[in-house]
DONU-73770 format. One record per residue (C-alpha): z, x, y; residue number from 1. Coordinates in Angstrom, 3 decimals. Each point is the difference from the previous one (the first is absolute). Layout:
<atoms>
Z/X/Y/NUM $
...
</atoms>
This chain:
<atoms>
77.553/-20.525/54.278/1 $
1.079/3.603/-0.674/2 $
0.392/1.904/-3.249/3 $
1.439/3.530/-0.047/4 $
0.257/2.064/-3.198/5 $
1.961/3.183/-0.704/6 $
-0.359/2.122/-3.133/7 $
2.230/2.878/-1.128/8 $
-1.238/1.934/-3.020/9 $
2.849/1.705/-1.842/10 $
0.150/2.154/-3.097/11 $
0.967/-2.929/-2.247/12 $
-0.643/-3.208/1.938/13 $
-2.406/-1.126/2.705/14 $
1.836/-2.273/2.437/15 $
-1.740/-2.676/2.031/16 $
1.114/-2.208/2.883/17 $
-1.927/-2.695/1.845/18 $
1.000/-1.936/3.104/19 $
-2.066/-3.142/0.441/20 $
0.739/-1.945/3.191/21 $
3.605/1.158/-0.122/22 $
0.486/-0.587/-3.727/23 $
0.713/3.172/-1.984/24 $
-0.750/0.488/-3.687/25 $
0.329/3.127/-2.088/26 $
-1.246/1.306/-3.301/27 $
-0.042/3.013/-2.275/28 $
-2.372/1.505/-2.515/29 $
0.036/3.167/-2.063/30 $
-1.657/2.949/1.740/31 $
-3.090/1.398/-1.677/32 $
-1.519/3.500/-0.089/33 $
-3.039/-1.164/1.950/34 $
2.247/-1.577/2.709/35 $
-2.544/-2.731/0.772/36 $
0.710/-2.060/-3.126/37 $
3.725/-0.070/0.761/38 $
-0.720/-1.090/3.578/39 $
-2.324/-2.781/-1.153/40 $
2.566/-1.170/-2.575/41 $
2.693/-0.204/2.701/42 $
-2.391/-1.854/2.313/43 $
-0.729/-2.454/-2.815/44 $
3.714/-0.836/-0.119/45 $
-0.024/-0.734/3.735/46 $
-3.155/-2.062/-0.282/47 $
1.560/-2.113/-2.756/48 $
3.242/-0.555/1.889/49 $
-1.572/-0.750/3.377/50 $
-2.544/-2.592/-1.111/51 $
-1.891/0.502/3.265/52 $
-2.805/-2.404/-0.828/53 $
-3.710/-0.030/-0.629/54 $
-0.973/2.384/2.808/55 $
1.142/2.930/-2.094/56 $
3.035/2.253/0.172/57 $
-1.753/3.241/0.960/58 $
-2.210/-1.466/2.717/59 $
3.053/-1.412/1.801/60 $
1.873/3.320/0.233/61 $
0.342/1.032/3.656/62 $
1.949/3.226/-0.571/63 $
0.094/2.221/-3.098/64 $
2.407/2.974/-0.051/65 $
0.428/2.493/-2.809/66 $
2.444/2.708/-0.999/67 $
-1.035/1.950/-3.071/68 $
0.748/2.971/-2.237/69 $
-3.497/1.449/-0.429/70 $
0.686/3.170/1.992/71 $
3.691/0.167/-0.918/72 $
-0.809/-0.065/-3.723/73 $
-2.752/2.606/0.364/74 $
2.375/2.376/1.809/75 $
3.033/-0.660/-2.223/76 $
-2.040/0.437/-3.178/77 $
-2.125/2.799/1.535/78 $
-3.149/-1.740/-1.168/79 $
-2.560/0.864/2.654/80 $
-3.759/0.029/0.167/81 $
-1.616/3.432/-0.260/82 $
0.434/1.061/3.613/83 $
-1.525/3.114/1.532/84 $
1.231/1.891/3.060/85 $
-1.914/1.930/2.639/86 $
2.183/2.322/2.060/87 $
-0.262/3.023/2.271/88 $
-0.806/3.330/-1.612/89 $
3.207/1.735/-1.050/90 $
2.068/-3.198/-0.366/91 $
-0.935/-1.117/-3.485/92 $
3.574/0.141/-1.316/93 $
1.819/-1.814/2.796/94 $
0.921/-2.888/-2.308/95 $
1.495/2.377/-2.558/96 $
1.870/2.207/2.446/97 $
1.450/-3.183/1.566/98 $
3.350/0.265/1.798/99 $
1.712/1.819/-2.907/100 $
0.734/-1.409/-3.420/101 $
3.730/-0.622/0.244/102 $
1.362/-3.440/-0.751/103 $
2.682/-2.039/1.775/104 $
2.774/1.991/-1.657/105 $
-1.067/3.119/1.930/106 $
0.463/2.074/-3.131/107 $
-1.997/3.236/0.498/108 $
-0.171/0.469/-3.764/109 $
-1.779/-3.294/-0.577/110 $
-3.582/0.229/1.199/111 $
-1.821/-3.305/-0.398/112 $
-3.684/-0.022/0.946/113 $
-1.199/-3.023/1.986/114 $
-1.901/-2.696/-1.906/115 $
-3.662/0.849/-0.401/116 $
-2.408/-2.287/1.810/117 $
-3.165/1.978/-0.583/118 $
-1.529/2.420/-2.481/119 $
-0.316/3.427/1.648/120 $
-3.625/0.229/-1.183/121 $
-0.805/-2.851/2.384/122 $
1.431/1.787/3.053/123 $
-2.832/1.763/1.847/124 $
0.239/2.135/3.128/125 $
-2.389/-0.443/2.923/126 $
-0.947/2.869/2.278/127 $
1.175/-1.170/3.456/128 $
2.965/0.529/2.327/129 $
1.560/-1.706/3.016/130 $
3.020/1.501/1.737/131 $
3.253/-1.634/1.151/132 $
-1.545/-0.872/3.357/133 $
-3.005/-1.734/-1.567/134 $
-2.412/2.839/0.768/135 $
-2.688/0.597/-2.632/136 $
0.338/3.553/-1.332/137 $
-2.432/-0.303/-2.926/138 $
-2.622/-2.782/0.091/139 $
-0.715/-2.260/-2.966/140 $
-3.483/0.639/-1.400/141 $
-1.853/-2.834/-1.717/142 $
-1.192/2.259/-2.847/143 $
3.570/1.140/-0.746/144 $
1.176/-3.602/0.237/145 $
-2.687/-1.204/-2.422/146 $
0.920/2.683/-2.513/147 $
3.717/-0.886/0.238/148 $
-0.669/-3.711/-0.515/149 $
-2.283/0.710/-2.965/150 $
2.715/2.166/-1.579/151 $
2.735/-2.600/0.318/152 $
-2.238/-2.770/-1.333/153 $
-1.108/2.148/-2.930/154 $
3.691/0.447/-0.799/155 $
0.195/-3.761/-0.570/156 $
1.303/-1.334/3.306/157 $
-0.311/-3.788/0.386/158 $
1.375/-0.001/3.551/159 $
0.576/2.660/2.649/160 $
2.889/0.968/2.252/161 $
-0.814/2.173/3.014/162 $
2.833/1.901/1.652/163 $
-0.928/2.927/2.228/164 $
2.357/2.238/1.944/165 $
0.865/-1.307/3.506/166 $
-2.456/-2.882/-0.320/167 $
2.448/-2.276/1.828/168 $
-0.624/2.149/3.113/169 $
-3.772/0.043/-0.462/170 $
-1.489/-2.330/-2.648/171 $
-3.665/0.959/0.458/172 $
-0.306/1.891/-3.305/173 $
1.608/-2.794/-2.020/174 $
-2.181/-2.542/1.754/175 $
-3.071/2.093/-0.848/176 $
1.042/-0.035/-3.669/177 $
0.381/-3.780/0.159/178 $
-3.496/-0.411/1.426/179 $
-1.414/2.337/-2.662/180 $
1.626/-2.016/-2.799/181 $
-1.273/-3.301/1.365/182 $
-3.532/1.420/0.282/183 $
-0.262/1.885/-3.277/184 $
2.541/-1.836/-2.204/185 $
0.189/-3.595/1.239/186 $
2.592/-2.055/-1.842/187 $
2.221/2.969/-0.790/188 $
3.586/-0.812/1.113/189 $
1.489/2.606/2.319/190 $
2.917/0.456/2.380/191 $
0.135/2.201/3.110/192 $
3.466/1.218/0.968/193 $
-0.936/-0.107/3.689/194 $
-0.653/-3.743/-0.296/195 $
2.803/-0.937/-2.388/196 $
2.876/2.044/1.401/197 $
-0.865/2.223/2.998/198 $
3.383/1.706/0.147/199 $
1.287/3.506/-0.555/200 $
1.637/1.417/-3.163/201 $
-2.901/1.026/-2.181/202 $
1.692/-0.614/-3.342/203 $
1.145/-3.570/0.691/204 $
-3.374/-0.819/1.536/205 $
-1.807/1.374/-3.058/206 $
2.268/-1.913/-2.403/207 $
-0.572/-3.270/1.865/208 $
-3.760/0.492/0.208/209 $
-0.321/0.963/-3.667/210 $
2.117/-2.943/-1.171/211 $
-2.087/-2.392/2.060/212 $
-3.265/1.289/-1.432/213 $
1.490/0.012/-3.509/214 $
0.828/-3.720/0.070/215 $
-3.087/-1.223/1.884/216 $
-2.199/-0.626/-3.076/217 $
2.909/-1.687/-1.791/218 $
0.741/-2.305/2.919/219 $
-3.696/-0.769/0.544/220 $
-0.350/-1.056/-3.638/221 $
2.976/-2.373/0.199/222 $
-0.894/-1.336/3.449/223 $
-3.603/-0.686/-0.923/224 $
1.091/-1.889/-3.116/225 $
2.612/-2.002/1.904/226 $
-2.313/-0.764/2.919/227 $
-2.736/-1.256/-2.316/228 $
2.374/-2.227/-1.951/229 $
1.559/-1.479/3.129/230 $
-3.391/-0.582/1.635/231 $
-1.320/-1.763/-3.100/232 $
2.982/-2.348/0.162/233 $
-0.683/-0.840/3.628/234 $
2.382/2.196/2.030/235 $
-1.335/0.256/3.544/236 $
2.818/1.692/1.891/237 $
0.566/3.733/0.367/238 $
2.331/1.724/-2.491/239 $
2.819/1.908/1.727/240 $
1.691/2.947/-1.742/241 $
3.558/1.179/0.681/242 $
0.238/3.681/1.004/243 $
2.629/2.668/-0.524/244 $
0.985/-0.116/3.702/245 $
1.085/-3.647/-0.198/246 $
-3.002/-1.929/1.308/247 $
-3.314/-1.446/-1.121/248 $
-3.540/1.239/0.170/249 $
-3.044/-1.891/-1.184/250 $
-1.453/0.922/-3.379/251 $
-2.969/1.531/1.835/252 $
2.234/2.288/2.091/253 $
2.184/0.801/-3.007/254 $
-2.966/1.177/-2.055/255 $
-0.617/2.707/2.629/256 $
3.460/1.509/-0.611/257 $
1.420/-1.522/-3.215/258 $
2.917/2.448/-0.258/259 $
1.639/-2.234/2.621/260 $
0.547/-2.629/-2.729/261 $
2.648/2.127/-1.701/262 $
3.182/-2.070/-0.526/263 $
-1.642/-2.990/1.681/264 $
1.839/-2.556/-2.157/265 $
3.558/1.257/0.645/266 $
-0.699/0.111/3.740/267 $
-0.481/-3.775/-0.094/268 $
3.506/-0.416/-1.385/269 $
1.499/2.134/2.764/270 $
-1.840/-2.086/2.593/271 $
1.329/-3.199/-1.559/272 $
3.566/1.371/-0.094/273 $
-0.199/0.910/3.674/274 $
-0.993/-3.561/0.866/275 $
2.710/-1.442/-2.240/276 $
2.657/2.264/1.496/277 $
-1.040/-1.041/3.493/278 $
0.072/-3.678/-0.986/279 $
3.508/0.292/-1.470/280 $
1.341/2.202/2.792/281 $
0.444/3.188/-2.060/282 $
-0.757/3.122/2.046/283 $
0.407/2.515/-2.837/284 $
-1.797/-0.816/-3.228/285 $
-0.584/1.932/-3.207/286 $
-2.853/-1.108/-2.222/287 $
-0.097/0.259/-3.780/288 $
-3.315/-1.107/-1.485/289 $
0.270/0.071/-3.787/290 $
-3.085/-1.040/-1.877/291 $
-1.284/0.804/-3.442/292 $
-0.749/3.687/0.553/293 $
2.154/1.380/2.802/294 $
2.647/-0.549/2.639/295 $
-0.941/0.516/3.650/296 $
2.763/0.429/2.584/297 $
-0.176/0.109/3.803/298 $
2.296/-0.322/3.009/299 $
-0.518/-2.251/3.028/300 $
2.052/0.661/3.144/301 $
-0.195/-2.239/3.069/302 $
-3.085/-1.787/-1.345/303 $
-1.865/3.290/-0.494/304 $
-0.817/1.756/-3.253/305 $
-0.147/3.791/-0.008/306 $
-3.484/1.509/0.145/307 $
-0.669/3.539/-1.228/308 $
-2.670/2.027/1.855/309 $
-0.638/2.226/-3.055/310 $
0.273/-2.221/-3.048/311 $
0.300/1.470/-3.483/312 $
-2.427/-1.486/-2.500/313 $
0.249/0.841/-3.667/314 $
2.286/3.002/0.739/315 $
-2.570/1.312/2.476/316 $
0.582/0.229/3.779/317 $
-2.653/-1.736/2.069/318 $
-0.753/-0.613/3.659/319 $
0.175/-3.788/-0.412/320 $
2.404/-2.180/1.954/321 $
1.827/-2.246/-2.467/322 $
2.891/-2.420/-0.323/323 $
2.984/1.898/-1.439/324 $
0.332/-1.430/-3.529/325 $
1.913/1.694/-2.818/326 $
-1.532/-0.821/-3.388/327 $
1.418/0.659/-3.454/328 $
-1.222/-0.978/-3.468/329 $
2.675/-2.603/-0.701/330 $
-1.465/-3.476/-0.407/331 $
0.211/-2.777/-2.516/332 $
-2.661/1.675/-2.113/333 $
1.454/3.525/0.260/334 $
0.569/1.402/-3.477/335 $
3.405/1.114/-1.247/336 $
0.022/3.040/-2.273/337 $
2.189/2.751/-1.402/338 $
-0.817/3.562/1.060/339 $
0.426/3.187/-2.000/340 $
3.640/0.300/1.052/341 $
0.858/-3.421/-1.383/342 $
0.257/-1.497/3.496/343 $
-1.385/-3.428/0.891/344 $
-2.699/0.058/2.687/345 $
-1.719/-2.845/1.862/346 $
-3.561/0.474/1.255/347 $
-2.107/1.195/1.611/348 $
-2.326/-1.107/-2.799/349 $
-0.735/-3.712/0.054/350 $
-1.174/-2.501/-2.577/351 $
-2.101/-1.640/2.737/352 $
-1.482/-3.411/-0.680/353 $
-1.778/1.125/-3.178/354 $
1.599/0.363/-2.453/355 $
3.055/-0.662/2.201/356 $
3.633/-0.001/-1.128/357 $
0.656/-0.697/-3.658/358 $
1.264/-3.494/0.811/359 $
-3.448/-1.030/1.287/360 $
-1.261/0.010/-3.583/361 $
-3.272/1.654/1.048/362 $
0.333/3.095/-2.174/363 $
2.575/1.987/1.946/364 $
2.529/1.669/-2.284/365 $
2.068/2.123/2.372/366 $
2.916/-1.550/1.931/367 $
-0.317/-0.590/3.726/368 $
2.547/-1.065/2.611/369 $
-1.074/-3.621/-0.507/370 $
0.767/0.335/-3.718/371 $
3.498/1.258/0.848/372 $
0.590/-2.934/2.380/373 $
-1.171/-2.463/-2.657/374 $
2.175/1.633/-2.666/375 $
2.966/-0.315/2.373/376 $
-0.647/-3.727/0.298/377 $
-0.774/0.153/3.730/378 $
-3.462/-1.504/-0.411/379 $
-0.881/-3.363/-1.479/380 $
-2.855/0.690/-2.461/381 $
-1.297/-3.563/0.404/382 $
0.038/-0.016/3.820/383 $
-1.681/3.289/0.919/384 $
-2.374/-0.644/2.910/385 $
0.988/-3.647/-0.167/386 $
-0.749/-0.154/-3.702/387 $
-3.612/1.144/0.344/388 $
0.724/3.205/-1.933/389 $
2.067/-0.045/-3.179/390 $
2.269/2.971/-0.689/391 $
0.968/1.054/-3.508/392 $
3.649/0.992/-0.134/393 $
-0.239/1.220/-3.599/394 $
-2.741/2.490/0.951/395 $
2.062/1.239/2.961/396 $
3.093/0.558/-2.124/397 $
-2.046/1.670/-2.726/398 $
-1.515/2.430/2.528/399 $
3.420/0.821/1.487/400 $
1.428/0.539/-3.482/401 $
-2.838/2.221/-1.237/402 $
-0.451/2.221/3.040/403 $
3.433/0.054/1.641/404 $
2.929/-1.468/-1.923/405 $
-0.914/1.490/-3.364/406 $
-0.667/3.593/1.145/407 $
3.188/-0.018/2.128/408 $
2.209/-1.830/-2.536/409 $
0.728/-2.779/2.487/410 $
0.035/-3.772/-0.244/411 $
-2.978/-1.834/1.432/412 $
2.280/-1.462/2.674/413 $
1.266/3.404/1.098/414 $
-3.481/1.525/0.001/415 $
-1.465/-2.869/2.040/416 $
2.882/0.136/2.482/417 $
-0.463/3.768/0.306/418 $
-3.647/-0.507/0.961/419 $
1.041/-2.543/2.621/420 $
2.618/2.289/1.538/421 $
-2.337/2.997/-0.002/422 $
-2.750/-2.010/1.720/423 $
2.513/-1.161/2.630/424 $
1.172/3.569/0.600/425 $
-3.559/1.275/0.444/426 $
-0.855/-2.790/2.411/427 $
3.185/0.588/2.005/428 $
-1.003/3.658/0.327/429 $
-3.351/-1.080/1.441/430 $
1.831/-2.083/2.611/431 $
2.248/2.984/0.816/432 $
-3.065/2.074/0.806/433 $
-1.043/-2.367/2.770/434 $
3.550/-0.457/1.328/435 $
2.502/2.787/-0.684/436 $
-2.704/2.679/-0.006/437 $
-1.221/-1.325/3.370/438 $
3.474/-0.069/1.530/439 $
0.638/-3.748/-0.402/440 $
3.028/-1.697/-1.561/441 $
-1.265/-2.520/-2.605/442 $
3.145/-2.096/0.474/443 $
-1.358/-1.044/3.399/444 $
-3.086/-1.622/-1.542/445 $
-0.997/-3.211/-1.747/446 $
-1.996/0.496/-3.193/447 $
-3.074/-2.205/-0.413/448 $
-1.017/0.039/-3.660/449 $
-3.363/-1.338/-1.129/450 $
-2.630/0.415/-2.645/451 $
0.203/-1.980/-3.230/452 $
2.607/2.278/-1.588/453 $
2.301/0.816/2.925/454 $
2.138/-3.146/-0.097/455 $
1.773/1.274/-3.124/456 $
0.749/3.397/1.534/457 $
0.379/-0.404/3.782/458 $
3.724/-0.847/0.000/459 $
0.760/2.903/-2.337/460 $
-1.997/2.421/2.178/461 $
1.830/-1.246/3.091/462 $
3.381/0.374/-1.706/463 $
-0.727/3.614/-0.909/464 $
-1.044/0.693/3.609/465 $
2.932/-1.818/1.616/466 $
-2.350/-2.566/1.549/467 $
1.847/-3.276/0.498/468 $
-2.875/-2.435/0.515/469 $
-3.104/-0.699/-2.061/470 $
-2.864/-2.387/0.757/471 $
-2.424/-1.106/-2.706/472 $
-2.949/-1.781/1.663/473 $
-0.915/-3.402/-1.363/474 $
-3.461/1.360/-0.793/475 $
1.335/3.338/-1.282/476 $
-2.494/0.346/-2.843/477 $
-2.996/-0.151/2.375/478 $
1.743/1.188/3.148/479 $
-2.375/2.895/0.662/480 $
-2.933/-2.414/-0.036/481 $
1.820/-2.167/2.578/482 $
0.667/3.098/2.102/483 $
-3.666/0.952/-0.096/484 $
-0.923/-3.326/1.556/485 $
2.195/0.711/3.038/486 $
-1.027/3.609/0.653/487 $
-2.192/0.996/2.937/488 $
-3.335/1.775/0.088/489 $
0.587/3.634/0.996/490 $
-2.329/2.855/0.928/491 $
1.254/3.509/0.712/492 $
-1.974/2.624/1.907/493 $
1.485/3.504/0.116/494 $
-1.107/3.398/1.288/495 $
1.653/3.411/0.207/496 $
0.202/0.713/3.746/497 $
2.449/2.842/0.784/498 $
1.617/-0.674/3.362/499 $
3.111/1.224/1.806/500 $
1.817/-1.329/3.041/501 $
-1.480/2.864/2.018/502 $
-3.474/-1.477/-0.585/503 $
-1.452/-2.686/2.293/504 $
0.836/-3.584/-0.959/505 $
-3.691/-0.794/0.446/506 $
-0.867/2.140/-3.043/507 $
2.231/-2.105/-2.248/508 $
-1.214/-3.241/1.562/509 $
-3.589/0.994/-0.807/510 $
0.872/0.335/-3.704/511 $
1.791/-3.348/-0.105/512 $
-2.862/-1.719/1.811/513 $
-2.424/1.318/-2.627/514 $
2.190/-1.284/-2.841/515 $
0.415/-3.382/1.676/516 $
-3.792/-0.301/0.296/517 $
-0.197/0.360/-3.800/518 $
2.721/-2.639/-0.370/519 $
-1.844/-2.444/2.258/520 $
-3.145/0.510/-2.043/521 $
1.999/-0.873/-3.119/522 $
1.335/-3.181/1.634/523 $
-3.554/-1.107/0.684/524 $
-1.250/0.872/-3.489/525 $
2.843/-1.932/-1.642/526 $
-0.445/-2.993/2.299/527 $
3.589/0.114/1.306/528 $
0.388/-2.099/3.136/529 $
1.451/1.312/3.250/530 $
3.172/-2.077/-0.320/531 $
0.822/1.628/-3.364/532 $
-0.574/3.632/1.058/533 $
2.757/2.563/0.540/534 $
-0.303/3.751/0.590/535 $
2.761/2.578/-0.371/536 $
-0.109/3.668/0.900/537 $
1.924/2.513/-2.110/538 $
0.382/3.777/-0.006/539 $
1.156/2.402/-2.713/540 $
2.201/2.515/1.847/541 $
2.285/2.935/-0.765/542 $
1.923/2.775/1.700/543 $
-2.110/3.143/0.198/544 $
0.400/2.086/-3.142/545 $
0.969/-2.855/-2.292/546 $
-2.110/-0.921/-3.019/547 $
0.005/-3.809/-0.102/548 $
-0.206/-2.696/2.652/549 $
1.753/-3.184/1.033/550 $
-2.060/-3.011/1.013/551 $
0.688/-1.446/3.458/552 $
-1.480/-3.113/1.586/553 $
-1.474/0.272/3.502/554 $
-0.306/-2.728/2.624/555 $
-3.137/-2.101/-0.609/556 $
-1.612/0.926/3.298/557 $
-1.862/2.883/1.589/558 $
2.044/3.177/-0.284/559 $
0.646/1.829/3.295/560 $
2.163/2.816/1.314/561 $
2.919/-2.363/0.709/562 $
0.116/-0.993/-3.679/563 $
0.781/3.509/-1.241/564 $
3.780/-0.322/0.455/565 $
0.043/-3.334/-1.812/566 $
-1.970/1.461/-2.901/567 $
2.384/2.976/-0.223/568 $
3.035/-2.299/-0.049/569 $
-1.517/-2.248/-2.657/570 $
-0.801/2.963/-2.229/571 $
3.521/1.412/0.262/572 $
1.470/-3.437/-0.788/573 $
-2.298/-0.417/-3.030/574 $
0.759/3.539/-1.167/575 $
3.765/-0.557/0.092/576 $
-0.364/-3.396/-1.654/577 $
-1.709/1.822/-2.878/578 $
2.169/3.111/-0.250/579 $
3.284/-0.921/1.698/580 $
1.555/-0.031/3.446/581 $
-0.056/3.387/1.734/582 $
-2.641/1.539/-2.278/583 $
-2.783/0.021/2.604/584 $
-0.815/3.463/1.348/585 $
-0.447/-1.317/3.525/586 $
-0.594/3.420/1.579/587 $
-3.028/0.692/-2.197/588 $
-3.574/-0.781/0.899/589 $
-1.383/-3.155/-1.607/590 $
-3.400/-0.105/-1.699/591 $
-1.946/-3.213/-0.502/592 $
-2.141/0.504/-3.091/593 $
-1.721/-3.275/-0.895/594 $
-1.003/-2.942/2.178/595 $
-0.191/-3.365/-1.765/596 $
-0.967/-3.540/0.939/597 $
1.126/-2.924/-2.140/598 $
-2.177/-3.082/0.398/599 $
1.571/-3.215/-1.274/600 $
-1.662/-3.351/-0.504/601 $
2.841/-2.484/-0.292/602 $
-0.312/-2.364/-2.937/603 $
-0.141/-3.757/0.293/604 $
1.909/-0.861/-3.163/605 $
0.637/-3.621/-0.903/606 $
3.478/-1.432/0.244/607 $
1.206/-1.214/-3.394/608 $
1.302/-3.550/0.223/609 $
0.046/-0.847/-3.706/610 $
0.683/2.207/-3.011/611 $
-2.274/-1.145/-2.771/612 $
1.826/2.095/-2.594/613 $
1.735/-3.097/-1.244/614 $
3.642/-0.969/0.232/615 $
2.040/-0.877/-3.069/616 $
3.097/-2.110/-0.104/617 $
3.093/2.081/-0.526/618 $
1.161/0.499/-3.555/619 $
2.433/2.466/-1.481/620 $
0.696/1.408/-3.413/621 $
1.864/2.924/-1.462/622 $
-1.469/3.006/-1.769/623 $
1.528/2.765/-2.022/624 $
-1.085/3.334/1.458/625 $
1.112/3.533/0.750/626 $
1.620/0.214/3.426/627 $
-1.900/2.774/1.840/628 $
3.178/1.035/1.834/629 $
2.231/0.455/-3.066/630 $
-2.331/0.291/-2.977/631 $
2.042/-2.691/-1.791/632 $
-1.422/-3.197/-1.461/633 $
1.124/-3.138/1.764/634 $
-1.095/-3.533/0.677/635 $
-1.283/-0.456/3.552/636 $
-1.401/-2.957/1.875/637 $
-3.745/-0.346/0.468/638 $
-1.316/-2.090/2.919/639 $
-3.497/-1.421/0.218/640 $
-1.229/-1.820/3.110/641 $
2.675/1.761/2.065/642 $
-1.273/-1.499/3.254/643 $
1.631/-3.310/-0.897/644 $
3.339/1.752/-0.473/645 $
-0.134/2.491/2.885/646 $
3.068/2.113/-0.773/647 $
1.693/1.611/-3.027/648 $
2.336/2.790/-1.051/649 $
-0.818/2.827/-2.363/650 $
-0.367/0.924/-2.705/651 $
-3.054/-2.188/-0.398/652 $
-3.760/0.066/-0.405/653 $
-2.489/-1.892/2.171/654 $
-3.162/-0.852/-1.915/655 $
-3.029/-0.533/2.204/656 $
-3.549/-0.589/-1.244/657 $
-1.073/3.584/0.737/658 $
3.220/2.012/0.247/659 $
3.588/0.091/-1.270/660 $
2.899/0.997/2.261/661 $
3.246/1.542/-1.259/662 $
3.160/-0.609/2.051/663 $
2.928/2.226/-1.097/664 $
3.627/-1.017/-0.340/665 $
1.793/-0.021/3.333/666 $
-3.211/-0.743/1.916/667 $
-1.143/-3.266/1.508/668 $
-3.526/-1.306/0.407/669 $
-1.322/-2.648/2.343/670 $
-3.373/-1.260/1.108/671 $
-0.761/0.755/3.646/672 $
-2.667/-1.071/2.454/673 $
-3.427/0.188/-1.617/674 $
1.298/-0.428/-3.540/675 $
1.014/3.645/-0.453/676 $
2.941/1.087/-2.154/677 $
2.796/1.824/1.831/678 $
2.439/1.911/-2.211/679 $
3.217/1.310/1.534/680 $
1.888/2.574/-2.024/681 $
3.782/-0.322/-0.332/682 $
-0.149/-3.598/1.220/683 $
3.210/-1.992/-0.293/684 $
</atoms>
């Protein structure tokens, strides 16, 4: 008997999925500020629906995977613990100098300072110096170190980040600081840059280290609470946490570097979309994950999602490797408002789960996207989340009238439709960023739309992008939780190791061998069997004189002199795939900057043989609503239990227990293998 559980904590809802001996059930609960309560509420739904017997639900769980928003919320809201920073003398203002303060518009007259992670009073310089070759120029004295630590703690630091100049070449001073802290201040959370991210670029390394230390106390508080609650209920298996790079680490490993949890929930959705695309034979897939707070978009090409070697987190560049996900504040709970110019705006502020949109009847008074959809008649107020949550149409219309229609002298219908169209436009722009801005034609892709709110918007987003095919997964509302259950465990070991093709191959092989030793140690610690282990070698490379690198995969074997030509050819091919054919400066010398080993423990996910979500008999009705495409009121058909019907023409609505799907006029929808909805635009 096997029982696997996946949990995805979102800004509004906490989604839960369980697979018990091939039978899948799903559930939702409102997210809570303390995270743990929302998780336990979602697990209670699963426990009720599974009816696993007297042995107890928690004690029977064999695998428990979690994607959460603890770190994402802390970064987005800039609510950190009081972090202190120890850095090399003379480099106190590195975080403020940054890489310049210009924004994406490249307007030299608009100088925007980077978000502030740390109070300058808690940045303390340490008298020490290591040069670019790792040679100690000025030793670190224990008396000077003690004085620096005392100063930063007196300034109110609750955790410490340590980022010294060139410590990735020689970490002995940072390691000495770590030993000092453990001896004299046991229990104080701290992060060493040489352990977290031993790569060059001082600013990005300092940002990453400071962010990690800033969220450590927050994560520890939540993890301790969750671990205690789960243990009391009988959970015996290890909790696995999704990471920003697209794989799992155990909760114990995650607590050592919690910044890796950033965007962990959305990564699960991308993983699930990759598997779905492969299953349905789609090589190019766009993902649109629309929940209560945001929309997350990503592109999958040839079964691979794009990974960024220098991910941006909270408008700050870091040295983390992350799945390329474009996020905007346009979800079901995103608030609609009128700015000072009399223009309607949507987001990025969100009503969240408390008080939520006005239609929830929980005290929210401002209109959200969900209120607009309800006012348009697209949602059934008595069948939201299968009827478990009642929506109040009068409150939605009142909020739209008071905050939008009235101030703009519009009808409620026009104001609600305007919110819908604006949300669609913003979400389409997010998809453009991961297609057009990357040199890809969106018309060559299939859009996979998921998240509880996306079914109403996916076809409209696709139409604006020229995408002809849309897939709404059968389990769209909890799709990220399903994706989490199928992701692999991943460990990444990286080190800045400058190397050119004039250097001996043995020098590079030595670096990779050292990284692989760390990976093998991780395999053993995590209890990953030999048959599930995979190792990949990667290198961040560039033409000499360039600023940024392109990541290239090396053969998974010992690197020798004969492999140099192959590595050169692979880099040139990867470079031109990124920047265009003929762009490679083939005559220039090539510099390998970072060596990286990716260790993967392949998952053993259960095959789902029975969907326990329940299947209704088909029924149809008609509802008066505003057509999203035209803005005109019309009567359209509403299908419930669509699986018994299997095919229909738009315009129509498909009402499922946990999502509603809009099919526009001129489009056709059919159920395909696995119970997923396939919408084809301009279908005859």
